[in-house]
C-alpha positions as CSV (number, residue, x, y, z in Angstrom):
1,X,-3.4,-15.1,22.3
2,X,-0.2,-15.6,24.2
3,X,-0.3,-15.4,27.9
4,X,0.7,-12.0,29.4
5,X,1.4,-11.8,33.1
6,X,-0.5,-9.3,35.2
7,X,1.3,-6.5,37.0
8,X,0.2,-7.7,40.5
9,X,2.8,-10.0,42.2
10,X,2.1,-13.7,42.2
11,X,3.1,-16.2,44.9
12,X,6.0,-18.3,43.8
13,X,4.0,-21.5,44.5
14,X,1.0,-20.4,42.4
15,X,0.3,-22.6,39.4
16,X,0.4,-21.1,35.8
17,X,-2.8,-19.4,34.9
18,X,-5.1,-21.4,32.7
19,X,-7.7,-20.2,30.1
20,X,-11.2,-19.9,31.4
21,X,-13.3,-23.0,30.6
22,X,-14.5,-23.2,27.0
23,X,-12.7,-19.9,26.0
24,X,-10.3,-20.3,23.1
25,X,-8.7,-16.8,22.9
26,X,-7.9,-15.4,26.3
27,X,-5.7,-13.0,28.3
28,X,-4.9,-12.2,31.9
29,X,-4.4,-8.5,31.4
30,X,-7.0,-6.3,33.0
31,X,-7.0,-3.4,30.5
32,X,-5.9,-2.3,27.1
33,X,-6.8,-3.3,23.5
34,X,-6.4,-7.0,24.1
35,X,-8.7,-7.0,27.1
36,X,-11.3,-5.0,25.1
37,X,-11.2,-7.4,22.2
38,X,-11.7,-10.4,24.4
39,X,-14.6,-8.8,26.3
40,X,-16.3,-7.8,23.1
41,X,-15.9,-11.3,21.7
42,X,-17.3,-12.9,24.8
43,X,-20.5,-10.9,24.4
44,X,-20.6,-11.2,20.6
45,X,-20.1,-14.9,20.3
46,X,-23.3,-16.0,22.0
47,X,-25.8,-13.5,20.5
48,X,-28.7,-15.5,19.1
49,X,-29.1,-13.3,16.0
50,X,-25.4,-13.7,15.2
51,X,-25.4,-17.5,15.7
52,X,-28.5,-17.8,13.5
53,X,-26.8,-15.8,10.8
54,X,-23.7,-18.0,11.0
55,X,-25.8,-21.2,10.8
56,X,-27.5,-19.9,7.7
57,X,-24.2,-20.0,5.7
58,X,-24.3,-22.7,3.0
59,X,-20.8,-23.9,3.7
60,X,-21.3,-24.6,7.4
61,X,-20.8,-28.4,8.0
62,X,-23.0,-28.4,11.1
63,X,-25.0,-26.1,13.3
64,X,-23.1,-24.3,16.1
65,X,-24.2,-22.7,19.4
66,X,-21.2,-20.5,20.0
67,X,-18.8,-18.8,17.7
68,X,-15.8,-20.5,19.3
69,X,-17.0,-23.6,17.5
70,X,-16.5,-21.7,14.2
71,X,-13.0,-20.8,15.3
72,X,-12.3,-24.5,15.8
73,X,-13.7,-25.4,12.4
74,X,-11.4,-22.7,10.9
75,X,-8.4,-24.5,12.3
76,X,-7.8,-22.8,15.6
77,X,-5.5,-24.9,17.7
78,X,-4.9,-27.4,15.0
79,X,-1.7,-28.4,13.2
80,X,-0.3,-25.9,10.8
81,X,-0.9,-28.3,7.8
82,X,-4.6,-28.9,8.7
83,X,-6.2,-28.9,5.3
84,X,-9.8,-29.1,6.5
85,X,-9.4,-26.0,8.7
86,X,-7.6,-24.2,5.9
87,X,-10.4,-24.9,3.5
88,X,-13.1,-23.8,6.0
89,X,-11.1,-20.6,6.7
90,X,-11.1,-20.0,2.9
91,X,-14.9,-20.1,2.9
92,X,-15.0,-17.7,5.8
93,X,-12.7,-15.2,4.1
94,X,-14.7,-15.4,0.9
95,X,-17.8,-14.7,3.0
96,X,-16.0,-11.9,4.8
97,X,-15.7,-9.9,1.5
98,X,-19.3,-8.8,2.0
99,X,-20.3,-10.0,5.5
100,X,-18.9,-8.3,8.6
101,X,-19.9,-11.2,10.9
102,X,-17.6,-13.5,8.9
103,X,-14.9,-10.9,8.9
104,X,-15.2,-10.5,12.7
105,X,-14.8,-14.3,13.1
106,X,-11.7,-14.4,10.9
107,X,-10.2,-11.5,12.8
108,X,-10.7,-13.3,16.1
109,X,-9.3,-16.5,14.5
110,X,-6.1,-14.5,13.7
111,X,-5.8,-12.7,17.1
112,X,-3.1,-14.9,18.6
113,X,-0.9,-14.2,15.5
114,X,-1.8,-10.5,15.5
115,X,-0.9,-10.1,19.2
116,X,2.3,-12.0,18.9
117,X,3.5,-9.8,16.0
118,X,2.4,-6.6,17.7
119,X,4.4,-7.6,20.9
120,X,7.4,-8.4,18.8
121,X,7.3,-5.2,16.7
122,X,6.4,-3.0,19.6
123,X,10.0,-3.0,20.8
124,X,10.9,-0.7,17.9
125,X,7.5,0.7,17.0
126,X,6.7,4.3,17.8
127,X,3.9,4.4,20.3
128,X,4.7,1.1,21.9
129,X,2.6,-2.0,22.4
130,X,-0.9,-0.3,22.4
131,X,-0.2,1.6,19.2
132,X,1.3,-1.6,17.6
133,X,-1.9,-3.6,18.5
134,X,-4.2,-0.9,17.1
135,X,-2.3,-0.7,13.8
136,X,-2.1,-4.5,13.5
137,X,-5.8,-5.1,14.2
138,X,-6.8,-2.3,11.8
139,X,-4.6,-3.6,9.1
140,X,-5.7,-7.2,9.6
141,X,-9.3,-6.1,9.2
142,X,-8.6,-4.5,5.9
143,X,-6.6,-7.5,4.7
144,X,-9.4,-9.9,5.7
145,X,-12.1,-7.8,3.9
146,X,-10.0,-7.5,0.7
147,X,-8.1,-10.8,0.7
148,X,-7.7,-12.2,-2.9
149,X,-9.1,-15.6,-2.1
150,X,-9.5,-16.7,-5.7
151,X,-5.7,-16.2,-6.4
152,X,-4.5,-17.4,-3.0
153,X,-6.7,-20.4,-2.0
154,X,-4.3,-22.1,0.4
155,X,-2.5,-21.4,3.7
156,X,-5.0,-18.7,4.5
157,X,-4.1,-18.0,8.1
158,X,-0.4,-17.8,7.3
159,X,-0.9,-15.5,4.4
160,X,-3.2,-13.2,6.3
161,X,-0.6,-13.0,9.1
162,X,2.2,-12.4,6.6
163,X,0.2,-9.6,4.8
164,X,-0.8,-8.0,8.1
165,X,2.7,-7.8,9.3
166,X,4.0,-6.5,6.0
167,X,1.5,-3.7,5.6
168,X,1.4,-2.7,9.2
169,X,5.1,-2.8,10.1
170,X,7.3,-3.4,7.0
171,X,5.8,-1.6,3.9
172,X,6.0,2.0,5.2
173,X,9.6,1.5,6.2
174,X,10.4,0.1,2.8
175,X,8.6,3.0,1.0
176,X,10.5,5.5,3.2
177,X,13.7,3.8,2.3
178,X,12.9,3.8,-1.4
179,X,12.0,7.5,-1.4
180,X,15.2,8.3,0.4
181,X,17.5,6.4,-2.0
182,X,17.4,6.7,-5.8
183,X,17.6,3.2,-7.1
184,X,19.2,2.9,-10.5
185,X,18.5,0.2,-13.1
186,X,22.0,-1.4,-12.5
187,X,21.2,-2.0,-8.9
188,X,17.7,-3.4,-9.7
189,X,19.3,-5.7,-12.3
190,X,21.5,-7.0,-9.5
191,X,18.6,-7.6,-7.2
192,X,16.7,-9.6,-9.8
193,X,19.6,-11.4,-11.4
194,X,21.0,-13.3,-8.4
195,X,19.6,-15.5,-5.6
196,X,18.3,-13.6,-2.6
197,X,19.4,-14.0,1.0
198,X,16.7,-15.1,3.5
199,X,15.9,-11.6,4.6
200,X,15.9,-10.2,1.1
201,X,13.7,-13.1,-0.1
202,X,11.0,-12.3,2.4
203,X,11.0,-8.6,1.3
204,X,11.0,-9.8,-2.3
205,X,8.0,-12.1,-1.8
206,X,6.0,-9.4,-0.1
207,X,6.8,-7.0,-2.9
208,X,5.8,-9.5,-5.6
209,X,2.6,-10.2,-3.8
210,X,1.7,-6.5,-3.6
211,X,2.7,-6.1,-7.2
212,X,0.5,-9.0,-8.4
213,X,-2.5,-7.7,-6.4
214,X,-2.0,-4.3,-7.9
215,X,-2.2,-5.6,-11.5
216,X,1.3,-6.2,-12.6
217,X,1.3,-8.6,-15.6
218,X,1.6,-12.3,-14.6
219,X,4.5,-13.0,-17.0
220,X,6.4,-10.1,-15.5
221,X,5.9,-11.6,-12.0
222,X,6.9,-15.0,-13.2
223,X,10.1,-13.7,-14.9
224,X,11.2,-11.8,-11.8
225,X,10.5,-14.9,-9.6
226,X,12.6,-17.0,-11.9
227,X,15.5,-14.6,-11.8
228,X,15.3,-14.2,-8.0
229,X,15.4,-18.0,-7.6
230,X,18.8,-18.1,-9.4
231,X,18.0,-18.7,-13.1
232,X,20.2,-16.7,-15.4
233,X,18.8,-14.7,-18.3
234,X,20.7,-16.9,-20.8
235,X,19.1,-20.1,-19.4
236,X,15.6,-18.5,-19.5
237,X,16.2,-17.3,-23.1
238,X,17.2,-20.9,-24.1
239,X,14.2,-22.4,-22.4
240,X,11.7,-19.9,-23.9
241,X,13.3,-19.9,-27.4
242,X,14.1,-16.2,-27.4
243,X,17.3,-14.2,-27.4
244,X,19.0,-13.2,-24.1
245,X,18.6,-9.6,-25.3
246,X,14.8,-10.2,-25.3
247,X,14.9,-11.6,-21.8
248,X,16.9,-8.6,-20.6
249,X,14.3,-6.2,-22.2
250,X,11.5,-8.1,-20.5
251,X,13.3,-7.9,-17.2
252,X,13.7,-4.2,-17.6
253,X,10.0,-3.8,-18.4
254,X,9.0,-6.0,-15.4
255,X,11.2,-4.0,-13.0
256,X,9.9,-0.7,-14.3
257,X,6.3,-1.9,-13.9
258,X,6.8,-3.2,-10.4
259,X,8.7,-0.1,-9.3
260,X,6.0,2.1,-10.7
261,X,3.2,0.2,-9.0
262,X,4.9,0.0,-5.6
263,X,5.7,3.7,-5.5
264,X,2.2,4.7,-6.6
265,X,0.3,2.5,-4.0
């Protein structure tokens, strides 16, 4: 969790605050959601019954005495491309589907990312920082408990953070915008026919992830991804051995299915 200065004045000669010894996720604020989460973890992480339960998991590589050790095994503080931490976090997320202890550990593993996104979004979020934190934490919990670990077995931390930010802060704005504007097939064809800009690409990826998780056919997702990446329908038709008219019909079917799923969710 990123350092947040306290409101009390500090002498100019004072050194930068450091985390308490052997505490991975920390804050210097005296109150609010972040303080509450840290305090709860401090009590939770040493409970003998919780530690015994964690040590009973078959995927644990060694016994631990404190849950901060599990955070480290899950890649906390490691390089972004740490495959061992990513694989261990995948096991945790799979366990979190039916085990609240595992879910609580994953949530704390994600807290620095959650707090950073809440601070960033709070500038324009109704209710300010505290409401942004509450929404982000609640959303992250639901994402963790329902994460599609079989379909998305890699980059677990990055995907949880991305999904949390999308569902907590982006999706509602998108749905509101969609409801306010009638989008015709011609506009949709333009969206899916030409390469996306960076900002559009992120929205598109989020929409495709949500559509896939909601049951949109895999070949529809693949076709829309190919079109968004710059392939022309004529080239796709030639590669697949079908007519361009068939590809255009498949594109229309795919757009209709994605639009229906996103508006119904």
